[in-house]
Structure formats: structure tokens, C-alpha cells
C-alpha positions as CSV (number, residue, x, y, z in Angstrom):
1,X,113.4,105.8,119.1
2,X,114.8,104.1,116.0
3,X,117.5,106.6,115.3
4,X,120.2,105.1,113.0
5,X,118.7,101.6,113.2
6,X,118.7,99.2,110.3
7,X,116.4,96.6,111.9
8,X,118.6,93.7,111.0
9,X,117.0,91.5,113.6
10,X,113.3,92.2,114.5
11,X,113.6,90.0,117.5
12,X,115.8,92.5,119.2
13,X,113.1,95.2,118.7
14,X,110.4,92.8,120.0
15,X,112.5,92.4,123.2
16,X,112.8,96.1,123.5
17,X,109.1,96.6,123.0
18,X,108.3,94.2,125.8
19,X,110.6,96.2,128.1
20,X,109.4,99.7,127.1
21,X,106.0,99.2,125.5
22,X,104.7,101.0,122.5
23,X,106.3,104.4,121.6
24,X,104.8,107.7,120.8
25,X,107.2,108.6,118.0
26,X,109.4,106.6,115.8
27,X,112.2,108.7,114.3
28,X,113.9,106.6,111.7
29,X,116.8,107.1,109.3
30,X,116.0,105.9,105.8
31,X,119.4,106.4,104.1
32,X,119.1,102.9,102.8
33,X,122.1,103.1,100.4
34,X,124.6,104.5,102.8
35,X,128.2,105.4,102.1
36,X,131.0,102.9,102.9
37,X,131.8,103.3,106.6
38,X,135.3,104.5,105.8
39,X,133.6,107.7,104.5
40,X,133.2,108.7,108.1
41,X,135.6,106.5,110.0
42,X,138.4,105.9,107.5
43,X,140.7,108.4,109.1
44,X,140.6,106.4,112.4
45,X,142.3,103.4,110.7
46,X,146.1,103.0,110.8
47,X,146.1,100.6,107.9
48,X,144.4,100.7,104.6
49,X,140.9,99.1,104.7
50,X,140.1,96.6,102.0
51,X,137.5,97.3,99.4
52,X,135.6,94.3,100.5
53,X,135.2,95.6,104.0
54,X,134.5,99.1,102.7
55,X,131.6,97.9,100.6
56,X,130.2,95.3,103.1
57,X,130.0,97.8,106.0
58,X,127.9,100.7,105.0
59,X,126.3,103.5,106.9
60,X,122.8,102.3,106.1
61,X,119.4,103.0,107.7
62,X,116.2,101.2,106.9
63,X,114.4,100.6,103.7
64,X,110.6,100.7,103.8
65,X,110.2,97.0,104.6
66,X,112.6,97.1,107.6
67,X,111.3,100.5,108.7
68,X,107.7,99.4,108.6
69,X,108.6,96.3,110.5
70,X,109.6,98.6,113.4
71,X,106.3,100.4,113.0
72,X,104.4,97.1,113.4
73,X,106.4,96.2,116.5
74,X,106.3,99.6,118.3
75,X,102.9,100.9,117.1
76,X,103.9,104.6,117.2
77,X,101.4,107.3,116.9
78,X,103.8,109.3,114.6
79,X,106.7,108.4,112.3
80,X,109.4,110.9,111.2
81,X,111.8,109.9,108.5
82,X,115.1,111.7,108.7
83,X,118.8,111.4,107.6
84,X,118.0,111.7,103.9
85,X,119.9,114.9,103.5
86,X,117.1,116.5,101.4
87,X,118.0,120.0,102.4
88,X,119.9,121.7,99.6
89,X,122.8,122.8,101.9
90,X,123.8,119.2,102.3
91,X,124.8,119.0,98.7
92,X,127.9,121.1,99.4
93,X,129.6,118.8,101.9
94,X,127.9,115.4,101.5
95,X,127.8,115.2,97.7
96,X,124.1,114.1,97.7
97,X,122.2,114.4,94.5
98,X,118.8,112.6,94.8
99,X,116.1,112.4,92.2
100,X,112.8,110.6,92.0
101,X,114.5,107.4,90.9
102,X,117.0,107.4,93.8
103,X,116.4,104.3,96.1
104,X,116.3,106.5,99.2
105,X,113.4,108.5,97.7
106,X,111.6,105.5,96.5
107,X,111.9,103.7,99.8
108,X,110.9,106.7,101.9
109,X,107.9,107.3,99.7
110,X,106.9,103.7,100.2
111,X,107.2,104.2,104.0
112,X,105.0,107.3,103.8
113,X,102.4,105.2,101.9
114,X,102.5,102.2,104.3
115,X,102.0,104.5,107.3
116,X,99.2,106.4,105.5
117,X,97.5,103.1,104.7
118,X,97.4,102.2,108.4
119,X,96.4,105.7,109.6
120,X,99.8,106.5,111.2
121,X,101.0,110.1,110.8
122,X,104.3,110.0,108.8
123,X,106.4,112.8,107.5
124,X,109.8,113.3,105.9
125,X,111.9,115.7,107.9
126,X,113.2,118.8,106.2
127,X,115.2,121.5,107.8
128,X,113.8,121.8,111.3
129,X,110.7,120.7,113.2
130,X,109.6,121.2,116.8
131,X,107.6,118.2,118.2
132,X,105.7,118.9,121.4
133,X,105.2,115.8,123.5
């Protein structure tokens, strides 16, 4: 649950939580400084997309505040942070070059700490992981 969500309106998640209850696992994308949406969808347009629209509609996930807001609502037992592209093979086709000062790294580290402080298992995904439910 939580895949590709940016938690723009926590009320939506509160309604979902009322319907489905708490979740076992929250898998959440934390690419919080996403590329302009034309990076992925630009080829689908028949007319040039304005710079204003390119920059206002980005492929963003959550930062730590928005992500932990989902944790507080759904009370998962485990949290998995993904979609950071930390694997070295992503550099070749995504052009990612993170360092310790990159906002994505700062925010995902904050999320790890927030979960740790509340005794919720949290981990950044890397490569591959099997999760047995």
C-alpha cells in the first residue's frame, strides 16, 4: 500500500483506512524531487508542453513528513522505502547521481529515523527483497 503516493490530502487516506483498516506493510516511494512528468509522458503529447506545466507536474513521491503521515494513519508493522534508484545500474538510464546531501537521501533517512523512534521496522529497498506475509 502507498505505492507512488504523495499524500497530498491525508483525509483521503483516513477514508481508505476506515474502509480497509490498518495495513501490515507500507511500501512507499520517496523520490521527493521527481522529474518533470514530461520525462516519462512527454512523447504522448502532440503539442509542446509549456515549461510551467513541466515544472508544476512532477513525478514526486513523499518526503518524510508526508510519508510518516501515512504511517500514522495506517499503523503498518513494516515500512519499505523504494523508488530511490539507489542501485548502481539505474545511473545508466535514469541519470541519477545521489550523494549524502541529496534531498531524497536526507528525507528517506529522516523517515528511517521517524519509524525507528516509534518502533516500526523500516528499510530502504535495494536490488531485490522477498517479503513473506
